[in-house]
C-alpha positions as CSV (number, residue, x, y, z in Angstrom):
1,M,125.2,305.5,169.6
2,S,121.8,305.9,171.2
3,R,120.8,303.8,174.2
4,P,118.0,301.9,172.3
5,A,120.5,301.1,169.5
6,V,123.0,299.7,172.0
7,R,120.2,297.6,173.6
8,A,119.2,296.3,170.2
9,A,122.8,295.4,169.4
10,V,123.3,293.6,172.7
11,L,120.0,291.7,172.3
12,F,121.0,290.7,168.7
13,L,124.3,289.3,170.0
14,V,122.6,287.4,172.8
15,V,120.0,285.9,170.5
16,T,122.7,285.0,167.9
17,G,124.8,283.4,170.6
18,L,121.9,281.3,171.9
19,A,120.8,280.3,168.5
20,S,124.3,279.1,167.5
21,R,124.2,276.6,170.4
22,L,120.9,275.1,169.3
23,P,121.2,271.8,167.4
24,A,120.6,272.0,163.6
25,Q,117.2,270.7,162.5
26,T,117.3,267.1,161.4
27,D,114.9,264.6,160.1
28,P,113.2,262.8,163.0
29,E,114.7,259.4,163.9
30,F,112.2,256.7,163.0
31,V,112.0,253.0,162.8
32,V,110.2,251.2,160.0
33,T,108.8,247.6,160.2
34,V,106.7,245.7,157.7
35,N,104.1,243.1,158.7
36,P,103.8,240.4,157.6
37,S,107.4,239.8,156.5
38,I,106.2,237.3,153.9
39,V,103.2,238.4,151.6
40,N,101.5,235.8,149.5
41,I,99.4,236.7,146.4
42,T,97.8,234.8,143.6
43,Q,97.7,236.0,140.0
44,G,94.5,238.0,139.6
45,G,94.3,238.6,143.3
46,T,95.1,241.3,145.9
47,A,97.1,241.2,149.1
48,S,98.0,243.9,151.6
49,F,100.7,244.5,154.2
50,T,101.1,247.1,157.0
51,V,104.0,249.5,157.4
52,H,104.5,250.5,161.0
53,I,106.5,253.7,161.8
54,A,107.7,254.5,165.3
55,V,108.7,258.2,165.6
56,N,108.4,260.9,168.3
57,E,107.3,263.6,165.8
58,R,104.4,263.6,163.4
59,P,105.8,264.1,159.9
60,S,104.4,262.6,156.7
61,F,106.2,259.8,155.0
62,E,106.7,258.9,151.4
63,F,107.0,255.2,150.5
64,S,108.5,253.5,147.5
65,L,108.9,249.8,146.6
66,A,111.8,248.3,144.7
67,G,111.8,244.8,143.3
68,L,108.1,244.3,142.4
69,P,107.8,241.7,139.7
70,P,106.2,242.6,136.3
71,G,102.4,242.6,136.6
72,V,102.3,243.5,140.3
73,V,101.0,247.0,141.1
74,A,101.1,248.8,144.4
75,Q,98.6,251.2,145.8
76,I,100.8,253.4,148.1
77,P,99.0,256.0,150.2
78,A,100.6,258.9,152.0
79,G,102.3,257.6,155.1
80,H,102.1,258.7,158.7
81,A,103.3,257.7,162.1
82,G,101.7,254.5,163.2
83,A,100.3,252.0,160.7
84,T,99.8,252.5,157.0
85,T,98.3,249.8,154.7
86,I,99.7,249.2,151.2
87,V,97.6,247.1,148.8
88,L,99.3,244.9,146.1
89,T,97.3,243.7,143.0
90,A,98.7,240.9,140.8
91,L,97.4,241.1,137.3
92,P,96.3,237.7,135.8
93,T,99.6,237.7,133.8
94,A,101.9,238.7,136.7
95,A,105.2,236.9,137.0
96,T,105.2,234.1,139.5
97,G,107.8,233.1,142.0
98,T,109.5,234.5,145.1
99,F,110.7,238.1,145.1
100,N,112.7,240.2,147.6
101,I,111.0,243.6,147.9
102,E,112.5,246.6,149.5
103,L,110.3,249.4,151.0
104,T,111.9,252.8,151.5
105,A,110.3,255.4,153.8
106,V,111.3,259.1,153.7
107,A,110.1,261.7,156.2
108,S,108.6,264.7,154.3
109,D,106.8,268.0,154.8
110,F,109.4,269.9,156.8
111,A,110.0,273.5,156.5
112,P,112.9,274.1,156.1
113,P,113.8,270.8,154.6
114,R,115.9,268.4,156.7
115,T,118.5,266.0,155.4
116,S,120.6,264.4,158.1
117,N,118.5,261.2,158.9
118,G,118.0,260.0,155.3
119,P,115.6,257.3,154.2
120,Q,114.9,254.1,156.1
121,T,114.5,250.8,154.3
122,Q,112.8,247.4,155.2
123,G,112.8,244.3,153.2
124,F,110.1,241.6,152.9
125,T,109.4,238.6,150.7
126,L,106.6,238.5,148.1
127,N,105.3,235.2,146.8
128,V,103.3,235.3,143.6
129,K,101.5,232.1,143.0
130,P,100.0,231.0,139.7
131,R,96.2,231.2,139.2
132,P,94.6,227.9,139.8
133,V,93.2,226.2,136.7
134,T,89.4,226.1,136.7
135,Q,88.0,222.8,135.7
136,C,84.3,222.3,134.7
137,E,82.0,219.4,134.4
138,Y,79.3,219.2,131.8
139,R,75.9,217.7,131.6
140,V,73.3,217.2,128.7
141,E,69.6,217.1,129.5
142,R,66.7,216.3,127.2
143,A,63.1,217.5,127.6
144,R,59.9,217.0,125.6
145,T,58.4,220.5,126.4
146,A,59.7,224.0,127.2
147,Q,58.0,223.7,130.6
148,E,59.9,220.4,131.3
149,L,63.1,222.0,130.3
150,E,62.5,225.1,132.5
151,S,61.8,222.9,135.5
152,T,65.0,220.8,134.9
153,A,67.1,224.0,134.4
154,S,65.7,225.5,137.7
155,N,66.5,222.4,139.6
156,L,70.0,222.2,138.2
157,G,70.6,225.9,138.8
158,A,70.0,225.3,142.5
159,Q,73.0,222.9,142.3
160,S,75.3,225.5,140.7
161,W,74.8,224.3,137.1
162,E,74.8,227.0,134.4
163,L,72.8,226.7,131.2
164,V,75.2,227.0,128.3
165,S,73.1,226.2,125.2
166,V,69.7,224.9,124.1
167,V,68.9,223.2,120.9
168,L,65.3,222.4,119.6
169,T,65.4,219.3,117.5
170,D,62.8,217.2,115.7
171,R,63.0,213.6,116.8
172,N,60.7,211.3,114.9
173,G,58.2,214.1,114.3
174,A,58.2,215.3,117.9
175,D,60.0,218.3,119.4
176,E,62.9,217.6,121.7
177,W,64.7,220.2,123.7
178,V,68.4,219.4,124.3
179,A,70.1,221.5,127.0
180,F,73.8,221.7,127.8
181,F,74.9,222.7,131.3
182,K,78.2,223.3,133.1
183,R,79.5,223.9,136.5
184,Q,82.9,224.4,138.2
185,K,84.3,221.1,139.6
186,H,84.9,221.2,143.3
187,S,88.4,220.2,144.5
188,H,87.1,217.2,146.4
189,E,85.5,215.7,143.3
């Protein structure tokens, strides 16, 4: 055997021996927290929460949510070390009540893939509240001319009244404008 071949064989054995003592690649150890731990949302509204990941490395993370009620949709971005915000949207017909949600985080984008430190989970509470019932108040105004009606509508509009309908009638041979207005009642009224 030639001298360079012997050196190559010895070098191969040394490298193989050193490599066998190295620990196998594993997923990074990381800690997942969710803030706030109780998320409140109203039907037809949105809410968000933050996922915090403490990790020594910089992998990407994939998130999933289990336990979302019907009608609640999550916008889940790609995760990373530090803070990631997830937005929840409750459709107007979303189920109401209190739900226990479980977030799962999995480290990803490793070459070669690593498997020893599996997914991490963190639970939080989701309260879906019913949409408040909107109540309106109504008002009828009468005017002798279109200009008088326009002035009245302008003044009422400044007070959040909305013009719903106008009817032109004949009252004893004279035109009369009848206007119907509405506005949302305020909770203190």
